[in-house]
N, C-alpha and C positions, 0 to 999 in steps of 0.2 A: 215621475214615479221613482221611488228609491229601489235600489237593487237589493234583493234578498241576500242575507248573509251567505247562504249556500252558493250564490252565484258571484259574489264579490271575489275579485282577485287582487291580493296585496303582495307586493314584492319587496324583499329585503335582502341585504347582503349579510351573510354570516361568516365570521372568521374564527377558526379554532386553533389557537396558538399554543402548541404543546412543546414538550422538551425535545422531541425528535423531528416533528414536521408541523407545518402550518397548512391547514386545509381551509379552503374558502369556497363559498358557493353562493349562487344566486337562487334564492328560495322563493317559491310561490305558495302562498297560503290561501285558503285554509288547509289544503292537503299536505303541505310541507314537502312539496316536490322540488327536488334540486334540478334546476334547469341548466346550470353550468357549474362546473367544478374545476378547481385548480389546487394542486398540492405541490409544496416546495419544501426542502429541508430547512429546519430552523437554524442550524448552525449557531446555537446560543453562545458558543465559546467566542464568537467574534464580537460580542458586546451588545448591549441593549439597544443603542442607537441604530446599529446596522440592522438588527432584526426588525426594528420598528420601521425603517425605511423600506425593507423587503415586504413587510405586511401592508404598508401604505400602497406600494406599487401593485400588490395583489388585489387590494380593494379597487384601485383605479382601473385595472384590467376588467374586473367584474362589472364595474359601473359602465365602462365602455361597451361591454358585451350587452348589457341591458338596454343601453341606448340604441345599439344596433338592432335589437329586437323591438324597439319602440315601446319599452316597458318603463313605467315610472317606479323608481326605487324610494321607498318610504324612509329608509335609513340603513345604518350599518350597525350590526351588533358584533362586538369583539369578546370572545371568551378566551381567557389567558390562564395558564397553569400557575397562578400565584394567588396570594390573598388580594382581594379587592374590597375596598370599603364601600359604604353605602352611598357615597358620592361618585363611585366609578373610578376612584384613584387606586392605582396598584401599590400596595403597601409592603410587598416582600420581593426579594430578588434572588430566590434560591436557585432558579434555572433561567427564567426570562428576566433579564436585569432592567426591568421598566420602573423600578421603584424611583420615585422622584421625577420621572419624565412626564410631560404633559400629554399623555397618550390620548385621552379623550378629546382634547383640543385639537390635536394634530388630525385625527380622523374626522373631526367635525368640520374641518375645512373642505371636506369632500361631500359629506351629507350628515344629517342628524345622527348622532352616535351614542350608543350605550356601551360601557365596558363592564364586564361581569367576570366572575371566576368561571373557569371552564367547567367545573363539576356542577355548579348550579345551573349553567346554560344547558348542559346535557340532561340534567334532571328535569328541567323545564320541558325539554323536547319530549322526554319519555312520559311525563305527566299529561301533555297535551295530545300526543300522537302515538305513543308507543306502549310499552308494557305496563306503565303506570296509570293508564286511562280509567281503569275500573277500581282504583284504590283511592280512598280518601286520605290515607296516611302510609307512606312508604319511605324506605331509606334507599337512596341511590348510592351505589359504590362504584368508583371507577379505578381500574388497575391497568397501569401502562408504565410509562417512565417514573411516574409517582403513584401514590395511593391516596385518594381522598373520598369524601362522602358528602351527601346533602340529605337532609330530612325534608320531605315534601308533604305538605298538608293542604288539602283542597286546591291543588294545583300551584301552590306557592312554595318555592324552595326557601327554606329558612336560612337567613344570612347571619343571624345573631346581632348583638348590639353594635359590633364594629366591622362586620363582614367576615369574621374569622371562624365561623362555624362550619369548617370543612376539614380541619386537620384530623386525620385518623391514624397516621403511621409515622409521623416525623419526630415524635418525642421519645427519648429512651425510657425503657422500663428499668429503672435501677434497682438491683437486687444483689444479694450475696449468695454465691454458690454454697449449697448445704454440704457439699462434699469436701471442697478445698478451701473455702473461705474467700475466694477471689471476688472482687467487686465486679459485677456484670452490668453492662449498660446496652442491652440489645435494642435495636431500632428496627421496627418492622419493615420500613421502606428499604433498609439496607439488607433485607433478608428475602422479601417476597416480591419486590417489583421487577420489571423487565431487566434493568441494568444489574440488579442484585443476582438474578439468575445467572447472568453471563459471568459476573465476577466470581460467584461461588463455584460454578462449574469449572471455570479456568483454574481455579486453586486446586482442583482435584484431578482433572483430566489431562491426558497428553495432547489430545487434539483440542486446540483453542476454538472457542466460539466468539463471534462478533455480535450476534443478535440473539434475543431471547427465543425467537422462533427456532433457531438452530438447536438450543437446549431442549426445547419441547419436542422437536423431531427426534433428537438423540434419545430422549426418554421413551418415546413411542417405539423406538428400535431396541429397547431394553438395554441401553447403556446404563450400567449400574450407577455411575456417578451422576448422570443426568436424572435418573429415577429418584435417587436420594434427594437431589436439590429441588426438583419440581414437587415431589411429594411433601417434603417438609415445608416448602414455601406455601403451598396450598393450605396445609394444616395450620400454619402460623396465621395466615390471613383469616381463616376461619375462626380463630380464637378471638381476634379483634372485632370481626363482624357479629359474632355472638354477644360480645360485650355491648355493642351497639343495640342489639335486639333486647337484651336484658335491661338496658338503660331506657330505651326509647319506646319499646313495644310497638313497633310498626305492624301494619297488616301484611307487608311483604318486603323483600329485599330484591332489588333490581341491579344487575351488575353489568357494567360497560367497560370501555377501554380495550385496547388491543390485546392485552394479556387476559383481561377479565373475560373476553369472549373467545379465548383460545380453545376451550373445551378439553377433552382428554383427561389425563392424570391430574393436571393442575386443578381443573373444575371439580372433578370427583373428590379429590382430597379436601378441597375447600368446602364443598357442600357437606361432606360427612363430618368435617371438623366443626362446622357451624352447628349442626344439629346436636352433636355430642356436648357442646359447651353452652347450649341454651339451658337456663335453669328451670323455667316454668314449663311443665308438661303441656299446658295449653298453647304455648307458643312454638313448640318444637317442630311442628309440621307446617309452619307457615310457608307460603310460596317463596322460592328462591329462583328468580328468573333472569334470563339473559336480556339485555337491552334490545328491544325490538328494532330500533333504528340503527343498530350496529355502530360502526365507527363514524357514521354521519350525525349521530346525536348531538355531537358538540357544535358543529356548524349550523345545524337546523335549529338548535336551541338558542345559539347566539343570535341568529336572525329573529327568532321569536320574541326575544326581549324587546325588539322594536314594536312588535304587535301589541305587547302588553301596555306600551305607552300610547301608541298612536291609534290602535284599533282594539280596545279591550273587550268590545262586544263580539269580536269576530269568531273567537274560539271559546267554547264552554270551558270554564275553569282557568282561563288565562289570568295570571297573577296580577298583571299591571305593575307599574313601577313609577316612582316619583322622580327618578333620576332625570335630569335634563342636560342636554349638551350645552356648552357655553354659547 
């Protein structure tokens, strides 16, 4: 007799490779429960090969832990904070310099593997198990070391023709100042991301910050420089997300990432700015929600990419994928 879907337990390894940290987990489905978790610093400045070796060791540790629990692992999902094409190849090297490296092949020596962009992995998790479950069409935005987005329809994160449909804040908005005539090339990611908050605050304040959380805390303590940096960052992000809404017309916006989930002045400034810059009256009150899975969305979603290929019937709305490991 076959086991009902509600009783089946599928296990996969999820790896979320970000600019600051690499989070890995052994994830049990259909609940998306993280049975074991590891977090290590990325140290991207050391080079792509070193980061890849660290991530492979992390996967090996989690596979060993699964074996100790006598659990069969269906595969490894790797979400990386770079562009990833439809074949699972990393095609950019802005932070994690895996462009040109055989990433999927290296992980496939351990278990069947799918490589995906981190934002699409997190969006998949929210579609299946989080704040996106009740929406047919939503935009997922992640804010942390970088800022990216994914459009999700019927549980399927949209990748585009080349896997590049995630860039939200990396391109400059070239314009001329109407007062002085200077050519301006503002880049949102250099203004509203976590590292941008630190850099902008340190340009104004006597006490230097090392992490975005310190700037946020200073703002909550009414530090005028921090208040200005955090408020204007949230407002600027809101303009870009409102542009997404005006262009894509989603039912909702779901926000994740370490900074996206920070709350407080950043969140309030962001939400107010979004609503001010939405053009259509009928869109202005759309839900703007925090990611329900929090900072685990990336690793859970990376693991869920394996479900899409190996067990597409297990979770309602699971997108499936045609990517195959070598």
